[in-house]
DSSP file (Angstrom, degrees, kcal/mol; ACC not computed):
  #  RESIDUE AA STRUCTURE BP1 BP2  ACC     N-H-->O    O-->H-N    N-H-->O    O-->H-N    TCO  KAPPA ALPHA  PHI   PSI    X-CA   Y-CA   Z-CA
    1    1 A M              0   0    0      0, 0.0     0, 0.0     0, 0.0     0, 0.0   0.000 360.0 360.0 360.0 -11.7   27.8   22.4  -17.6
    2    2 A K        +     0   0    0      3,-0.0     2,-0.1     2,-0.0     3,-0.0   0.565 360.0 109.5 -89.9  -7.9   29.2   25.8  -16.9
    3    3 A R        -     0   0    0      1,-0.1     3,-0.1     0, 0.0     4,-0.0  -0.385  64.2-144.7 -68.6 144.6   25.9   27.3  -15.8
    4    4 A Y  S    S-     0   0    0      1,-0.2     2,-0.3    -2,-0.1    -1,-0.1   0.834  82.6  -0.5 -74.9 -33.5   25.5   28.1  -12.1
    5    5 A R  S    S-     0   0    0     17,-0.0    -1,-0.2    18,-0.0     2,-0.1  -0.969  84.8 -89.0-151.0 163.7   21.9   27.0  -12.2
    6    6 A L        -     0   0    0     -2,-0.3    15,-0.0     1,-0.1    -2,-0.0  -0.372  35.4-122.3 -73.7 155.4   19.2   25.7  -14.6
    7    7 A S        -     0   0    0      1,-0.1     3,-0.1     2,-0.1    -1,-0.1   0.822  24.8-143.4 -71.7 -31.9   17.1   28.3  -16.5
    8    8 A G        +     0   0    0      1,-0.3     2,-0.2     0, 0.0    -1,-0.1   0.574  42.6 156.4  78.5   8.1   13.8   27.1  -15.3
    9    9 A R        +     0   0    0      2,-0.0     2,-0.3     0, 0.0    -1,-0.3  -0.496  10.5 165.0 -72.3 133.9   12.2   27.8  -18.7
   10   10 A V        +     0   0    0     -2,-0.2     2,-0.2    -3,-0.1     5,-0.0  -0.960  14.4  99.3-140.2 157.8    9.0   25.8  -19.5
   11   11 A G    >   -     0   0    0     -2,-0.3     3,-1.5     3,-0.1     2,-0.0  -0.813  66.8 -38.6 149.9 173.4    6.4   26.2  -22.1
   12   12 A A  T 3  S+     0   0    0     -2,-0.2     3,-0.1     1,-0.2    -2,-0.0  -0.347 118.0  24.3 -63.7 140.4    4.9   25.2  -25.4
   13   13 A G  T 3  S+     0   0    0      1,-0.3     2,-0.3    -2,-0.0    -1,-0.2   0.300  94.5 113.3  88.1  -9.7    7.4   24.5  -28.1
   14   14 A L  S <  S-     0   0    0     -3,-1.5    -1,-0.3     1,-0.1    -3,-0.1  -0.697  79.7-100.8 -92.0 148.9   10.3   23.6  -25.8
   15   15 A D        -     0   0    0     -2,-0.3     2,-0.2    -3,-0.1    -1,-0.1  -0.534  40.9-123.9 -68.0 124.6   11.6   20.1  -25.7
   16   16 A P        +     0   0    0      0, 0.0     2,-0.3     0, 0.0    -1,-0.1  -0.514  51.0 135.6 -73.1 135.0   10.2   18.4  -22.6
   17   17 A C        -     0   0    0     -2,-0.2     2,-0.4     2,-0.0     0, 0.0  -0.973  46.7-122.7-162.3 170.6   12.7   17.0  -20.2
   18   18 A A        -     0   0    0     -2,-0.3     2,-0.4     2,-0.0     0, 0.0  -0.960  27.8-172.6-120.2 144.4   13.6   16.8  -16.6
   19   19 A A        -     0   0    0     -2,-0.4     2,-0.4     2,-0.0   -13,-0.1  -1.000  12.8-167.6-141.1 140.0   16.9   18.0  -15.2
   20   20 A I        -     0   0    0     -2,-0.4     2,-0.5     2,-0.0    -2,-0.0  -0.996  10.4-169.1-124.9 129.4   18.6   17.8  -11.9
   21   21 A Q        +     0   0    0     -2,-0.4   -15,-0.1     2,-0.0    -2,-0.0  -0.978   9.1 174.9-124.2 127.7   21.6   19.9  -11.2
   22   22 A V        -     0   0    0     -2,-0.5     2,-0.2   -17,-0.0   -17,-0.0  -0.966  27.2-134.3-130.8 114.9   23.9   19.5   -8.2
   23   23 A P        +     0   0    0      0, 0.0     2,-0.4     0, 0.0   -19,-0.0  -0.508  30.0 178.2 -69.5 133.1   27.0   21.7   -7.9
   24   24 A V        -     0   0    0     -2,-0.2     2,-0.5     2,-0.0    -2,-0.0  -0.999  17.1-158.3-138.0 131.9   30.0   19.6   -6.9
   25   25 A E        -     0   0    0     -2,-0.4     2,-0.4     0, 0.0     0, 0.0  -0.951  14.7-172.9-111.2 130.3   33.6   20.7   -6.4
   26   26 A L        -     0   0    0     -2,-0.5     2,-0.1     4,-0.0     3,-0.1  -0.957  18.3-133.5-123.6 139.5   36.3   18.0   -6.7
   27   27 A A    >   -     0   0    0     -2,-0.4     3,-2.3     1,-0.2     2,-0.1  -0.433  54.3 -68.0 -78.2 163.7   40.0   18.3   -6.0
   28   28 A D  T 3  S+     0   0    0      1,-0.3    -1,-0.2    -2,-0.1     3,-0.1  -0.341 124.2   4.7 -55.0 123.2   42.4   16.8   -8.5
   29   29 A G  T 3  S+     0   0    0      1,-0.3    -1,-0.3    -3,-0.1     2,-0.2   0.372  98.2 135.6  82.3  -4.6   42.0   12.9   -8.4
   30   30 A Q    <   -     0   0    0     -3,-2.3     2,-0.3    95,-0.1    -1,-0.3  -0.496  38.3-156.8 -77.7 146.0   39.1   13.1   -5.9
   31   31 A E        +     0   0    0     -2,-0.2     2,-0.3    -3,-0.1    -4,-0.1  -0.905  12.3 178.6-120.0 151.0   36.0   10.9   -6.5
   32   32 A R        -     0   0    0     -2,-0.3    93,-1.6     2,-0.0     2,-0.5  -0.956  19.8-141.0-150.6 133.9   32.5   11.4   -5.3
   33   33 A E  E     -A  124   0A   0     -2,-0.3     2,-0.4    91,-0.2    91,-0.2  -0.835  16.8-171.2 -97.7 130.7   29.4    9.2   -5.9
   34   34 A I  E     -A  123   0A   0     89,-1.7    89,-1.7    -2,-0.5     2,-0.5  -0.987   4.3-162.8-121.8 128.4   26.1   11.0   -6.5
   35   35 A I  E     -A  122   0A   0     -2,-0.4     2,-0.5    87,-0.2    87,-0.2  -0.945   3.6-166.4-117.1 127.8   22.9    9.0   -6.7
   36   36 A F  E     -A  121   0A   0     85,-1.7    85,-1.7    -2,-0.5     2,-0.5  -0.947   4.2-163.6-110.0 131.0   19.6   10.4   -8.1
   37   37 A R  E     -A  120   0A   0     -2,-0.5     2,-0.4    83,-0.2    83,-0.2  -0.970   9.1-179.2-114.8 123.5   16.4    8.4   -7.4
   38   38 A L        +     0   0    0     81,-1.9    81,-0.4    -2,-0.5     2,-0.3  -0.971  21.4 123.7-121.1 136.7   13.4    9.2   -9.6
   39   39 A G        -     0   0    0     -2,-0.4     2,-0.3    79,-0.1     8,-0.0  -0.978  40.6-129.3-171.8-179.2   10.1    7.6   -9.2
   40   40 A A        -     0   0    0     -2,-0.3     2,-0.3     6,-0.1    -2,-0.0  -0.994  13.9-160.0-148.3 146.8    6.4    7.9   -8.6
   41   41 A G        -     0   0    0     -2,-0.3     3,-0.1     1,-0.1     6,-0.0  -0.828  33.1-115.0-123.9 165.4    3.9    6.3   -6.3
   42   42 A I  S    S-     0   0    0     -2,-0.3     2,-0.3     1,-0.1    -1,-0.1   0.852  98.6 -11.6 -65.7 -35.1    0.2    5.9   -6.2
   43   43 A N  S  > S-     0   0    0      1,-0.0     4,-2.4    -3,-0.0     5,-0.2  -0.872  87.0 -80.5-152.3-178.2    0.0    8.2   -3.2
   44   44 A A  H  > S+     0   0    0     -2,-0.3     4,-2.4     1,-0.2     5,-0.2   0.879 126.4  52.2 -61.8 -39.2    2.3    9.8   -0.6
   45   45 A G  H  > S+     0   0    0      2,-0.2     4,-2.1     1,-0.2    -1,-0.2   0.911 110.0  48.1 -63.3 -43.0    2.5    6.6    1.5
   46   46 A D  H  > S+     0   0    0      2,-0.2     4,-2.0     1,-0.2    -2,-0.2   0.906 111.7  50.1 -63.5 -42.4    3.5    4.5   -1.6
   47   47 A A  H  X S+     0   0    0     -4,-2.4     4,-2.2     1,-0.2    -2,-0.2   0.899 109.3  52.0 -63.1 -40.7    6.1    7.1   -2.5
   48   48 A S  H  X S+     0   0    0     -4,-2.4     4,-2.3     1,-0.2    -2,-0.2   0.893 107.8  51.9 -62.9 -40.2    7.5    7.0    1.1
   49   49 A N  H  X S+     0   0    0     -4,-2.1     4,-2.4     1,-0.2    -1,-0.2   0.898 109.2  50.1 -62.6 -40.6    7.8    3.2    0.9
   50   50 A L  H  X S+     0   0    0     -4,-2.0     4,-2.0     2,-0.2    -2,-0.2   0.905 108.9  52.1 -63.9 -41.2    9.7    3.5   -2.3
   51   51 A I  H  < S+     0   0    0     -4,-2.2    -2,-0.2     1,-0.2    -1,-0.2   0.938 112.6  44.7 -60.6 -47.2   12.1    6.0   -0.8
   52   52 A R  H >< S+     0   0    0     -4,-2.3     3,-1.1     1,-0.2    -2,-0.2   0.892 111.3  54.4 -64.0 -39.6   12.8    3.7    2.2
   53   53 A R  H 3< S+     0   0    0     -4,-2.4    -1,-0.2     1,-0.2    -2,-0.2   0.866 117.3  34.6 -63.8 -37.1   13.2    0.7   -0.1
   54   54 A Y  T 3< S+     0   0    0     -4,-2.0    -1,-0.2    -5,-0.1     2,-0.2   0.119  86.6 132.9-107.4  21.2   15.8    2.4   -2.2
   55   55 A W    <   +     0   0    0     -3,-1.1     4,-0.4    -4,-0.1     3,-0.1  -0.508  52.2  29.0 -74.0 138.7   17.6    4.4    0.5
   56   56 A G  S  > S-     0   0    0     -2,-0.2     4,-1.9     1,-0.1     5,-0.2   0.112  89.5 -87.6  95.3 154.2   21.4    4.3    0.6
   57   57 A S  H  > S+     0   0    0      1,-0.2     4,-2.5     2,-0.2     5,-0.2   0.825 121.8  56.1 -68.1 -32.1   24.1    3.7   -2.0
   58   58 A S  H  > S+     0   0    0      2,-0.2     4,-2.4     1,-0.2    -1,-0.2   0.896 107.8  48.7 -69.9 -37.0   24.1   -0.1   -1.7
   59   59 A A  H  > S+     0   0    0     -4,-0.4     4,-2.2     2,-0.2     5,-0.2   0.923 113.4  47.6 -64.6 -43.5   20.3   -0.3   -2.5
   60   60 A A  H  X S+     0   0    0     -4,-1.9     4,-2.4     1,-0.2    -2,-0.2   0.915 112.2  49.5 -63.1 -43.0   20.8    2.0   -5.5
   61   61 A R  H  X S+     0   0    0     -4,-2.5     4,-2.4     2,-0.2    -2,-0.2   0.909 110.0  51.3 -63.3 -42.7   23.8    0.0   -6.7
   62   62 A N  H  X S+     0   0    0     -4,-2.4     4,-1.8     2,-0.2    -1,-0.2   0.918 112.6  44.8 -61.8 -44.7   21.9   -3.3   -6.4
   63   63 A V  H  X S+     0   0    0     -4,-2.2     4,-2.2     2,-0.2    -1,-0.2   0.901 112.1  52.3 -68.2 -40.0   19.0   -2.0   -8.4
   64   64 A L  H  X S+     0   0    0     -4,-2.4     4,-2.5     1,-0.2    -2,-0.2   0.905 108.7  50.6 -61.8 -40.7   21.3   -0.5  -11.0
   65   65 A E  H  X S+     0   0    0     -4,-2.4     4,-2.6     2,-0.2    -1,-0.2   0.865 107.8  53.4 -65.0 -35.7   23.1   -3.8  -11.4
   66   66 A E  H  X S+     0   0    0     -4,-1.8     4,-2.6     2,-0.2    -2,-0.2   0.906 109.1  49.2 -63.3 -41.0   19.7   -5.5  -11.9
   67   67 A V  H  X S+     0   0    0     -4,-2.2     4,-2.5     2,-0.2     5,-0.2   0.936 111.7  48.3 -63.2 -46.6   18.9   -3.0  -14.7
   68   68 A W  H  X S+     0   0    0     -4,-2.5     4,-2.7     1,-0.2    -2,-0.2   0.925 112.2  49.4 -58.7 -44.6   22.3   -3.7  -16.3
   69   69 A K  H  X S+     0   0    0     -4,-2.6     4,-2.5     2,-0.2     5,-0.2   0.915 110.1  51.2 -61.6 -44.2   21.7   -7.5  -16.0
   70   70 A F  H  X S+     0   0    0     -4,-2.6     4,-3.0     1,-0.2    -1,-0.2   0.940 114.0  43.1 -58.1 -48.8   18.2   -7.2  -17.5
   71   71 A W  H  X S+     0   0    0     -4,-2.5     4,-3.0     2,-0.2     5,-0.3   0.865 112.1  53.0 -70.4 -34.7   19.5   -5.2  -20.5
   72   72 A K  H  X S+     0   0    0     -4,-2.7     4,-1.3    -5,-0.2    -1,-0.2   0.933 114.9  42.2 -63.2 -44.0   22.6   -7.4  -21.0
   73   73 A H  H  < S+     0   0    0     -4,-2.5     4,-0.4    -5,-0.2    -2,-0.2   0.943 118.6  44.9 -65.5 -48.4   20.3  -10.5  -21.1
   74   74 A T  H >< S+     0   0    0     -4,-3.0     3,-0.9    -5,-0.2     4,-0.3   0.929 119.7  39.3 -64.4 -47.4   17.7   -8.8  -23.3
   75   75 A L  H >< S+     0   0    0     -4,-3.0     3,-0.5     1,-0.2    -1,-0.2   0.700 108.7  63.7 -78.3 -18.1   20.1   -7.2  -25.8
   76   76 A G  T 3< S+     0   0    0     -4,-1.3    -1,-0.2    -5,-0.3    -2,-0.2   0.505  77.8  87.1 -83.1  -3.3   22.3  -10.3  -25.8
   77   77 A T  T <  S+     0   0    0     -3,-0.9     2,-0.4    -4,-0.4    -1,-0.2   0.890  97.8  32.0 -62.4 -40.0   19.6  -12.5  -27.2
   78   78 A I  S <  S-     0   0    0     -3,-0.5     2,-0.4    -4,-0.3    -1,-0.2  -0.969  72.9-168.8-120.0 133.6   20.6  -11.5  -30.8
   79   79 A Q        -     0   0    0     -2,-0.4     2,-0.5    -3,-0.1    -3,-0.1  -0.988   5.6-158.5-125.5 129.2   24.2  -10.7  -31.7
   80   80 A V        -     0   0    0     -2,-0.4     2,-0.5     8,-0.2    12,-0.2  -0.891   8.1-164.7-104.6 132.3   25.2   -9.2  -35.0
   81   81 A E        +     0   0    0     -2,-0.5     4,-0.1    10,-0.1    -2,-0.0  -0.974  16.1 160.5-122.5 124.6   28.8   -9.6  -36.2
   82   82 A T        -     0   0    0     -2,-0.5     6,-0.1     2,-0.2    -2,-0.0  -0.804  54.4-102.7-126.4 170.8   30.3   -7.6  -39.0
   83   83 A P  S    S+     0   0    0      0, 0.0     2,-0.7     0, 0.0    -2,-0.0   0.697 105.6  78.2 -67.3 -16.2   34.0   -6.9  -39.9
   84   84 A D     >  -     0   0    0      1,-0.2     4,-2.0     2,-0.0     3,-0.4  -0.842  65.4-162.6-101.0 110.9   33.7   -3.5  -38.2
   85   85 A Q  H  > S+     0   0    0     -2,-0.7     4,-2.3     1,-0.2     5,-0.2   0.836  90.3  56.5 -61.1 -34.9   33.8   -3.7  -34.4
   86   86 A S  H  > S+     0   0    0      2,-0.2     4,-1.9     1,-0.2    -1,-0.2   0.874 107.5  48.4 -67.2 -35.5   32.3   -0.2  -34.0
   87   87 A I  H  > S+     0   0    0     -3,-0.4     4,-3.1     2,-0.2     5,-0.3   0.914 109.8  53.2 -67.0 -42.5   29.3   -1.2  -36.0
   88   88 A N  H  X S+     0   0    0     -4,-2.0     4,-2.6     1,-0.2    -8,-0.2   0.918 109.7  47.9 -57.7 -44.9   28.9   -4.4  -33.9
   89   89 A M  H  X S+     0   0    0     -4,-2.3     4,-0.7     2,-0.2     5,-0.5   0.912 114.8  45.7 -63.8 -42.5   29.0   -2.3  -30.7
   90   90 A L  H ><>S+     0   0    0     -4,-1.9     5,-2.4     2,-0.2     3,-0.5   0.945 117.5  42.0 -66.2 -49.2   26.4    0.1  -32.0
   91   91 A V  I 3<>S+     0   0    0     -4,-3.1     5,-0.6     1,-0.2    -2,-0.2   0.898 117.1  46.7 -67.4 -41.5   24.0   -2.6  -33.4
   92   92 A N  I 3<5S+     0   0    0     -4,-2.6    -1,-0.2    -5,-0.3    -2,-0.2   0.529 128.2  18.0 -82.3  -5.2   24.3   -4.9  -30.5
   93   93 A G  I <X5S+     0   0    0     -4,-0.7     4,-2.5    -3,-0.5     5,-0.2   0.463 126.5  22.9-123.5 -92.1   23.8   -2.2  -27.9
   94   94 A W  I  >5S+     0   0    0     -5,-0.5     4,-3.0     1,-0.2     5,-0.2   0.872 121.5  49.7 -56.7 -46.4   22.4    1.2  -28.4
   95   95 A L  I  ><S+     0   0    0     -5,-2.4     4,-2.3     2,-0.2    -1,-0.2   0.896 113.3  46.1 -66.2 -38.8   20.4    0.5  -31.6
   96   96 A M  H  ><S+     0   0    0     -5,-0.6     4,-2.6    -6,-0.4     5,-0.2   0.922 114.5  48.5 -67.3 -42.3   18.7   -2.6  -30.1
   97   97 A Y  H  X S+     0   0    0     -4,-2.5     4,-2.9     1,-0.2     5,-0.5   0.945 112.4  48.7 -59.4 -48.0   17.9   -0.8  -26.9
   98   98 A Q  H  X>S+     0   0    0     -4,-3.0     4,-1.8    -5,-0.2     5,-1.2   0.897 112.1  49.0 -59.7 -42.7   16.5    2.2  -28.8
   99   99 A T  I  X>S+     0   0    0     -4,-2.3     5,-2.0    -5,-0.2     4,-0.6   0.944 118.5  38.0 -64.5 -48.5   14.4   -0.1  -31.0
  100  100 A L  I  <>S+     0   0    0     -4,-2.6     5,-3.2     3,-0.2     6,-0.4   0.976 123.2  38.0 -67.4 -55.6   12.9   -2.0  -28.1
  101  101 A A  I  <>S+     0   0    0     -4,-2.9     5,-0.9    -5,-0.2    -3,-0.2   0.880 130.2  24.9 -68.1 -39.8   12.5    0.7  -25.5
  102  102 A C  I  <5S+     0   0    0     -4,-1.8     6,-3.4    -5,-0.5    -3,-0.2   0.911 129.4  29.6 -95.9 -47.8   11.4    3.5  -27.8
  103  103 A R  I  <<S+     0   0    0     -5,-1.2    -3,-0.2    -4,-0.6    -4,-0.1   0.881 129.8  27.2 -87.4 -37.4    9.8    2.2  -30.9
  104  104 A I  I   <S+     0   0    0     -5,-2.0    -3,-0.2    -4,-0.3    -4,-0.2   0.946 130.1  29.6 -91.1 -58.3    8.3   -1.1  -29.7
  105  105 A W  I   <S+     0   0    0     -5,-3.2    -4,-0.2    -6,-0.2    -3,-0.2   0.925 134.9  28.6 -72.0 -44.2    7.5   -0.8  -26.0
  106  106 A A  S   <S-     0   0    0     -5,-0.9    -1,-0.2    -6,-0.4    -3,-0.2   0.643  91.6-141.7 -91.0 -14.8    6.8    3.0  -25.8
  107  107 A R        +     0   0    0      1,-0.2    -4,-0.2    -6,-0.0     2,-0.2   0.914  57.5 129.1  52.5  46.1    5.6    3.3  -29.4
  108  108 A S        -     0   0    0     -6,-3.4    -1,-0.2     1,-0.1    -2,-0.1  -0.720  60.4 -96.5-123.7 173.7    7.4    6.6  -29.7
  109  109 A G    >   -     0   0    0     -2,-0.2     3,-1.7    -3,-0.1    -1,-0.1  -0.268  45.2 -93.6 -84.2 175.2    9.8    8.3  -32.1
  110  110 A Y  T 3  S+     0   0    0      1,-0.3     3,-0.3     2,-0.1    -1,-0.1   0.763 126.0  50.6 -63.7 -25.4   13.6    8.4  -31.8
  111  111 A Y  T 3  S+     0   0    0      1,-0.2    -1,-0.3     2,-0.0     2,-0.1   0.442  99.5  66.8 -92.3  -0.5   13.4   11.8  -30.0
  112  112 A Q  S <  S+     0   0    0     -3,-1.7    -1,-0.2     2,-0.0    -2,-0.1  -0.361  76.6 171.4-112.8  51.1   10.7   10.6  -27.5
  113  113 A S        -     0   0    0     -3,-0.3     2,-0.3     1,-0.1   -11,-0.1  -0.129  20.5-148.2 -65.5 156.0   13.0    8.2  -25.7
  114  114 A V        -     0   0    0    -16,-0.1     3,-0.1    -6,-0.1   -13,-0.1  -0.887  13.8-122.8-120.2 155.2   12.0    6.4  -22.4
  115  115 A A        -     0   0    0     -2,-0.3     4,-0.1     1,-0.2     0, 0.0  -0.488  44.4 -79.0 -88.0 164.3   14.2    5.3  -19.6
  116  116 A P        -     0   0    0      0, 0.0    -1,-0.2     0, 0.0   -49,-0.0  -0.184  52.9 -98.9 -56.6 161.3   14.5    1.7  -18.4
  117  117 A S  S    S+     0   0    0      1,-0.1     2,-0.6    -3,-0.1    -2,-0.1   0.747 114.5  56.4 -62.0 -26.4   11.6    0.7  -16.1
  118  118 A V  S    S-     0   0    0      2,-0.1     2,-1.3   -55,-0.1    -1,-0.1  -0.937  75.9-157.2-107.4 117.1   13.6    1.3  -12.9
  119  119 A S        +     0   0    0     -2,-0.6   -81,-1.9   -81,-0.4     2,-0.5  -0.541  43.6 128.4 -97.4  69.9   14.9    4.8  -12.8
  120  120 A V  E     -A   37   0A   0     -2,-1.3     2,-0.4   -83,-0.2   -83,-0.2  -0.991  32.7-178.0-122.2 123.3   17.8    4.6  -10.5
  121  121 A T  E     -A   36   0A   0    -85,-1.7   -85,-1.7    -2,-0.5     2,-0.4  -0.966  13.4-165.5-127.5 137.3   21.0    6.1  -11.8
  122  122 A S  E     -A   35   0A   0     -2,-0.4     2,-0.4   -87,-0.2   -87,-0.2  -0.971   8.6-170.9-119.1 136.9   24.5    6.2  -10.2
  123  123 A C  E     -A   34   0A   0    -89,-1.7   -89,-1.7    -2,-0.4     2,-0.5  -0.988  10.6-152.0-131.7 124.9   27.1    8.5  -11.6
  124  124 A R  E      A   33   0A   0     -2,-0.4   -91,-0.2   -91,-0.2    -2,-0.0  -0.824 360.0 360.0 -95.7 133.2   30.8    8.6  -10.7
  125  125 A M              0   0    0    -93,-1.6    -1,-0.1    -2,-0.5   -92,-0.1   0.334 360.0 360.0-118.5 360.0   32.6   11.9  -11.0
């Protein structure tokens, strides 16, 4: 997080990933919302339609809430209860998500994770 810019290194043997870096300066107690939209279209026209459809912070927030609702419903189908609350949180959230999204739907290993089907992320700083 201390780098001024990303390295830009690519090649065989490196872990594949995508990264977006936006420098932001905040005063003490200041907040700023930054929204990243990632997606793909069949062609340029389709991509342009997606951009227009998800333009603005309220559109991004609505789609993000739909994603949260989907995962809450999906992961809430089964609930595991143990005497250890931290185990309950891990098993009922991250581990179920990881199992469904990575191992069952994507048929990949733990290090080849996939994002939810709608890639709209909002981050408050």
